[in-house]
C-alpha positions as CSV (number, residue, x, y, z in Angstrom):
1,M,-104.2,-7.5,190.3
2,R,-101.1,-6.5,188.7
3,N,-100.9,-3.6,186.7
4,P,-97.5,-2.6,185.6
5,E,-98.3,0.1,183.7
6,L,-99.8,2.0,186.8
7,Q,-96.7,0.4,188.9
8,R,-94.2,2.1,186.3
9,N,-95.8,5.0,186.5
10,L,-96.1,5.4,190.2
11,W,-92.7,4.7,190.6
12,L,-91.6,7.3,187.8
13,E,-93.8,9.8,189.8
14,L,-94.0,9.0,192.9
15,T,-90.3,9.5,194.4
16,R,-89.0,10.5,198.1
17,P,-87.4,14.0,196.9
18,R,-90.3,15.1,194.9
19,M,-92.8,13.5,198.2
20,I,-90.8,14.9,200.6
21,G,-90.3,19.1,198.5
22,A,-94.3,19.1,197.6
23,S,-95.1,18.5,201.0
24,V,-92.7,20.7,202.6
25,V,-94.5,23.3,200.3
26,I,-98.0,22.6,200.4
27,V,-97.5,22.8,204.7
28,F,-95.4,26.0,204.3
29,L,-98.1,27.4,202.3
30,F,-101.4,26.9,204.8
31,L,-99.0,27.8,207.8
32,A,-98.2,31.1,205.8
33,F,-101.0,32.0,205.3
34,S,-103.3,31.3,208.4
35,G,-103.2,32.6,211.6
36,N,-104.8,31.4,214.6
37,Q,-107.8,33.4,213.8
38,D,-110.6,32.5,212.6
39,V,-110.2,34.7,209.3
40,G,-107.0,33.2,209.6
41,S,-108.2,29.6,209.0
42,V,-110.3,30.6,206.3
43,V,-107.6,32.2,203.7
44,G,-105.9,29.4,204.3
45,G,-108.8,27.2,203.6
46,S,-109.1,29.2,200.1
47,L,-105.5,29.3,199.4
48,M,-105.5,25.5,199.9
49,T,-108.8,25.4,197.6
50,V,-107.4,27.3,194.9
51,I,-104.0,25.1,194.6
52,L,-106.3,21.7,194.8
53,I,-107.9,23.2,191.7
54,L,-104.9,24.7,189.9
55,V,-102.9,21.1,190.6
56,V,-105.4,18.3,190.8
57,F,-107.8,19.8,187.8
58,F,-105.3,22.2,185.4
59,W,-101.9,20.1,185.6
60,G,-102.9,16.8,186.6
61,S,-105.3,17.0,183.3
62,W,-102.1,18.3,181.1
63,M,-100.1,15.0,182.6
64,A,-102.7,13.1,181.8
65,A,-102.7,14.3,178.1
66,G,-99.2,13.9,178.2
67,S,-99.0,10.8,179.4
68,V,-99.9,9.3,175.8
69,V,-97.9,12.0,174.2
70,G,-94.6,11.3,175.7
71,E,-95.0,7.5,175.2
72,I,-95.3,8.9,171.4
73,R,-92.9,11.3,171.1
74,D,-89.8,8.4,172.9
75,R,-90.9,5.8,170.6
76,T,-92.0,3.5,173.2
77,W,-96.1,3.6,172.8
78,D,-96.1,1.1,169.6
79,A,-94.1,-1.2,171.9
80,Q,-97.0,-0.9,174.8
81,R,-99.7,-1.5,172.1
82,L,-98.2,-4.3,171.2
83,S,-97.6,-6.0,174.6
84,A,-99.6,-8.4,176.6
85,I,-100.8,-5.1,179.0
86,G,-105.1,-5.3,178.1
87,P,-106.5,-2.1,177.2
88,W,-107.8,-1.1,180.4
89,T,-105.1,-1.9,182.2
90,M,-103.2,0.3,180.0
91,V,-106.0,3.0,180.5
92,F,-105.9,2.7,184.3
93,G,-102.3,3.1,184.4
94,K,-102.3,5.6,182.3
95,L,-104.9,7.9,184.0
96,F,-104.1,6.9,187.8
97,G,-100.0,6.4,187.5
98,A,-99.2,9.7,185.4
99,T,-101.4,11.7,187.8
100,S,-100.1,9.8,190.5
101,F,-98.0,12.8,192.3
102,A,-100.8,15.4,190.9
103,W,-103.4,13.1,193.1
104,F,-100.3,13.1,195.8
105,I,-100.7,16.9,196.1
106,G,-104.3,16.9,196.2
107,A,-104.3,14.2,199.1
108,L,-102.1,17.1,201.0
109,V,-104.1,19.3,200.5
110,I,-107.6,17.6,201.3
111,A,-106.0,16.2,204.6
112,I,-105.2,20.3,205.3
113,L,-108.8,21.2,204.5
114,L,-110.0,18.6,206.7
115,V,-108.0,20.1,209.9
116,N,-108.7,23.2,208.8
117,P,-110.7,25.1,212.0
118,A,-113.2,26.1,209.3
119,V,-114.5,22.4,208.2
120,G,-116.1,22.5,211.9
121,S,-119.1,24.9,211.2
122,D,-120.4,22.7,208.3
123,P,-118.4,19.2,208.1
124,L,-120.6,17.7,206.2
125,R,-121.1,20.8,203.1
126,Y,-116.9,20.0,203.2
127,F,-117.1,16.0,202.5
128,G,-119.4,16.4,200.0
129,L,-117.6,19.3,198.6
130,I,-114.0,17.3,198.6
131,L,-116.2,14.4,197.1
132,T,-117.1,16.3,194.2
133,Y,-113.3,17.8,194.0
134,I,-112.1,14.3,193.7
135,F,-114.8,12.6,191.0
136,T,-114.5,16.1,189.1
137,G,-110.6,15.3,188.9
138,I,-111.1,12.1,187.8
139,F,-113.6,12.8,184.8
140,A,-111.1,15.8,184.3
141,H,-108.1,13.6,183.3
142,A,-110.3,11.1,181.6
143,T,-111.3,13.9,179.4
144,A,-108.0,15.0,178.4
145,L,-106.4,11.3,177.8
146,M,-109.1,10.9,175.7
147,V,-108.7,14.2,173.8
148,S,-105.1,13.5,173.4
149,L,-105.9,10.0,172.4
150,L,-108.4,11.4,169.4
151,S,-105.9,14.2,168.2
152,I,-103.0,11.8,167.8
153,R,-105.1,9.6,166.1
154,K,-106.2,12.4,163.7
155,S,-102.7,13.6,163.4
156,L,-101.7,10.0,162.6
157,E,-104.4,9.3,160.2
158,G,-103.3,12.7,158.3
159,Q,-99.7,11.5,158.0
160,G,-101.2,8.3,156.4
161,R,-100.0,6.5,159.2
162,L,-102.9,5.1,160.6
């Protein structure tokens, strides 16, 4: 199944320079804050968890909310609404495409967390925690997108445009 909105957002968000830059920064941060000791791996793991929360939950939610707002600001939203793209295709394209760079960084952080020596103590707990982070991130993005659409609708109703 093809999703042109998802594909367009992936092309815009996941450029090679952004992906390389993010990878270098994330790996550098982990190596800078973790050492060979057990304490260093815990500090590095904690830093990666904070980065995951900040990037996926907060920045990703801001990106999801701004995806439709940006389309309205650029005056392309009406053309998209009237296109042949179905509503659920548009939702998934906006929800996962507009936030794809945040999820790319989140995937890097999750990969580092999984190879962190601190995970060896209780791997099942870490896998459950990572699944919780993933589903909570998707929920946060969907909520931000919905609130954004509701505020746009209220704004347009107030202007008499709806």
